[in-house]
Backbone bond lengths (Angstrom), bond angles and torsions (degrees), N, CA, C in turn:
res aa  C-N    CA-C-N  psi(-1)  N-CA   C-N-CA  omega(-1)  CA-C   N-CA-C  phi
1 M - - - 1.455 - - 1.528 108.94 -
2 I 1.318 116.12 139.34 1.463 123.38 179.60 1.531 108.93 -76.43
3 S 1.316 116.03 136.81 1.466 119.47 179.38 1.528 110.55 -68.99
4 E 1.318 114.04 156.01 1.463 120.32 179.99 1.526 111.07 -60.56
5 S 1.338 116.62 -40.74 1.466 119.56 -178.17 1.525 111.46 -67.31
6 K 1.335 118.00 -37.08 1.467 120.86 178.67 1.532 110.18 -69.02
7 L 1.325 116.43 -40.57 1.458 120.64 177.65 1.531 110.16 -62.87
8 L 1.324 115.92 -45.56 1.462 121.38 179.01 1.526 110.59 -59.65
9 K 1.322 116.84 -49.64 1.468 122.17 -178.41 1.533 110.78 -60.13
10 T 1.318 117.02 -43.79 1.465 121.11 -177.73 1.525 111.54 -68.98
11 L 1.326 117.11 -41.47 1.462 119.70 178.12 1.523 111.33 -64.63
12 V 1.326 117.02 -40.41 1.465 120.06 178.36 1.523 109.77 -65.30
13 K 1.322 116.61 -41.84 1.466 121.43 179.13 1.534 110.87 -56.44
14 H 1.320 115.85 -35.63 1.464 120.67 -177.82 1.524 112.41 -101.43
15 G 1.331 116.50 21.90 1.456 120.89 175.12 1.515 114.29 64.42
16 G 1.326 117.23 25.53 1.458 121.10 179.42 1.514 113.75 83.73
17 V 1.324 117.26 5.15 1.472 121.25 -178.52 1.527 108.68 -80.31
18 Q 1.318 115.57 110.11 1.464 121.13 -175.49 1.528 112.86 -64.63
19 K 1.316 117.66 -34.76 1.469 120.36 -178.20 1.526 110.85 -61.53
20 R 1.328 116.92 -47.66 1.466 120.30 -179.87 1.526 111.23 -65.75
21 A 1.334 115.58 -43.13 1.463 119.72 179.75 1.525 110.83 -62.90
22 S 1.325 116.68 -41.11 1.468 119.92 -178.96 1.526 111.03 -64.17
23 Q 1.325 117.02 -37.56 1.463 120.29 178.59 1.520 110.83 -65.23
24 E 1.335 116.35 -42.76 1.465 119.58 -179.51 1.528 111.49 -67.43
25 L 1.326 116.54 -38.39 1.458 120.48 -176.32 1.527 113.48 -86.57
26 G 1.329 117.06 -9.68 1.465 120.10 -178.84 1.522 112.21 74.30
27 L 1.324 116.19 30.54 1.459 122.24 178.03 1.524 109.64 -115.33
28 T 1.316 115.84 168.65 1.456 119.05 173.15 1.521 107.99 -88.98
29 E 1.329 116.07 157.11 1.464 119.92 175.27 1.523 110.00 -60.39
30 G 1.311 115.43 -35.82 1.460 120.58 179.58 1.524 112.15 -62.00
31 A 1.330 116.61 -38.82 1.466 120.38 179.60 1.525 110.71 -65.09
32 I 1.335 116.15 -40.82 1.465 119.71 178.40 1.526 109.67 -68.07
33 S 1.311 117.06 -44.73 1.457 121.73 -179.75 1.528 110.98 -60.05
34 K 1.332 116.33 -42.75 1.458 121.05 179.34 1.524 110.41 -62.47
35 R 1.309 115.97 -43.12 1.469 120.08 -179.56 1.526 110.86 -63.84
36 L 1.317 116.84 -40.15 1.461 120.03 178.92 1.528 111.46 -69.28
37 T 1.329 116.46 -33.82 1.462 120.72 177.80 1.527 110.44 -68.70
38 E 1.325 116.04 -40.43 1.464 121.03 -179.56 1.527 112.22 -72.98
39 R 1.328 116.77 -24.64 1.467 121.38 -175.84 1.525 109.86 -126.22
40 P 1.332 118.26 77.83 1.468 120.39 -177.68 1.525 113.12 -59.03
41 E 1.341 117.51 -28.82 1.472 119.31 178.40 1.525 111.22 -66.97
42 L 1.337 117.39 -30.77 1.463 121.34 176.64 1.521 109.82 -68.85
43 K 1.317 116.63 -41.61 1.467 120.79 177.97 1.526 110.08 -60.40
44 K 1.321 116.83 -42.25 1.465 121.23 179.15 1.532 110.50 -64.27
45 K 1.340 117.51 -40.38 1.471 121.10 177.65 1.528 110.56 -60.79
46 I 1.330 116.35 -41.06 1.463 120.96 -179.26 1.523 109.93 -66.47
47 Q 1.331 117.03 -44.58 1.459 120.30 178.85 1.527 110.90 -59.78
48 T 1.321 116.21 -43.77 1.460 120.95 179.85 1.527 110.71 -64.12
49 A 1.333 116.42 -43.79 1.464 120.75 -179.03 1.524 111.80 -65.26
50 V 1.325 117.47 -40.40 1.474 121.07 178.57 1.529 109.61 -65.41
51 E 1.329 116.87 -42.80 1.464 119.96 178.07 1.530 111.27 -62.54
52 M 1.335 117.37 -38.92 1.466 120.91 177.63 1.531 110.73 -65.39
53 A 1.328 116.57 -41.49 1.467 120.39 178.71 1.525 110.37 -62.94
54 M 1.327 116.87 -40.69 1.466 120.83 177.57 1.523 110.37 -64.79
55 K 1.324 116.34 -44.01 1.461 120.78 179.99 1.527 110.19 -61.63
56 N 1.332 117.13 -43.83 1.465 121.34 179.16 1.528 111.93 -64.23
57 A 1.328 116.44 -27.28 1.468 121.15 178.51 1.526 111.46 -88.20
58 G 1.326 116.31 -1.28 1.461 120.02 179.21 1.515 113.76 78.99
59 I 1.330 116.53 25.11 1.464 120.94 -178.53 1.527 108.50 -110.19
60 S 1.322 116.02 117.42 1.464 120.34 179.28 1.525 109.96 -94.19
61 R 1.322 114.95 161.64 1.470 119.26 175.53 1.526 110.42 -60.87
62 A 1.333 115.72 -38.98 1.462 119.91 -179.87 1.528 110.61 -59.60
63 R 1.333 116.32 -39.81 1.468 120.19 179.54 1.526 110.78 -65.84
64 V 1.318 116.76 -41.76 1.467 120.65 178.78 1.523 109.73 -63.27
65 Y 1.328 116.94 -46.58 1.461 120.79 179.63 1.522 111.16 -61.35
66 R 1.355 116.29 -40.40 1.466 120.48 179.97 1.530 110.05 -62.68
67 R 1.345 116.81 -43.37 1.473 119.72 179.87 1.525 111.89 -65.15
68 I 1.313 116.08 -39.57 1.466 119.47 177.96 1.529 109.65 -63.21
69 K 1.335 116.10 -44.89 1.463 120.30 179.02 1.529 111.09 -60.67
70 E 1.342 116.47 -42.57 1.463 119.77 177.82 1.522 110.78 -59.09
71 G 1.319 116.45 -41.92 1.459 120.38 179.12 1.516 112.35 -66.06
72 L 1.324 115.93 -39.28 1.463 119.94 179.56 1.521 111.78 -69.60
73 D 1.339 116.28 -31.51 1.466 120.91 -178.99 1.528 112.82 -88.86
74 A 1.312 118.06 -3.52 1.466 121.31 -176.34 1.529 110.61 -62.91
75 T 1.324 114.62 137.71 1.463 119.69 179.67 1.520 112.27 -125.26
76 K 1.319 117.55 -10.00 1.455 121.02 -176.46 1.529 109.92 -102.37
77 V 1.314 115.33 131.52 1.460 121.29 177.14 1.516 107.76 -115.23
78 I 1.307 116.35 127.41 1.457 120.55 179.19 1.525 107.39 -110.78
79 S 1.320 115.59 125.22 1.449 120.93 -178.53 1.519 108.96 -140.34
80 C 1.311 115.60 148.22 1.459 119.47 -178.36 1.521 109.66 -149.62
81 N 1.315 116.71 135.70 1.459 122.17 173.04 1.519 107.41 -118.05
82 V 1.315 116.58 112.05 1.458 120.68 179.37 1.519 108.03 -86.69
83 I 1.332 115.61 122.51 1.455 119.67 -177.85 1.526 112.01 -117.46
84 A 1.328 118.07 -16.72 1.465 120.39 179.45 1.524 108.91 -93.23
85 P 1.341 117.97 135.21 1.455 120.00 178.29 1.528 110.29 -60.58
86 N 1.316 115.85 134.78 1.474 122.90 179.66 1.529 112.76 58.12
87 G 1.311 117.65 16.76 1.470 120.97 177.81 1.523 113.42 71.44
88 E 1.320 117.74 16.03 1.463 120.91 179.80 1.521 110.94 -62.74
89 E 1.292 115.75 141.69 1.455 123.78 175.83 1.519 113.92 61.59
90 M 1.305 116.76 23.44 1.467 119.59 178.52 1.525 108.93 -97.03
91 A 1.313 114.25 138.64 1.471 119.35 177.46 1.513 109.44 -74.99
92 D 1.325 115.70 149.38 1.475 120.18 177.26 1.492 110.81 -83.35
């Protein structure tokens, strides 16, 4: 069984994303989810640690929400297929 401190450290490292943490720890997402459900105080520790990491990186919740909103409101799609070697004869 993975220790609480290792689970906490790994989840914080991956921004609370259980899928990434489970891959690194060799666990299933379900196992991590079950552990967090059984130990609500651990879930709270992880939330606090992730928020502290974001704060230390200068990322506020408002900034995250703004970026998500920008993505949801996006209407322009930029796509490009390069077919000429080294971009020769391609229009700008």
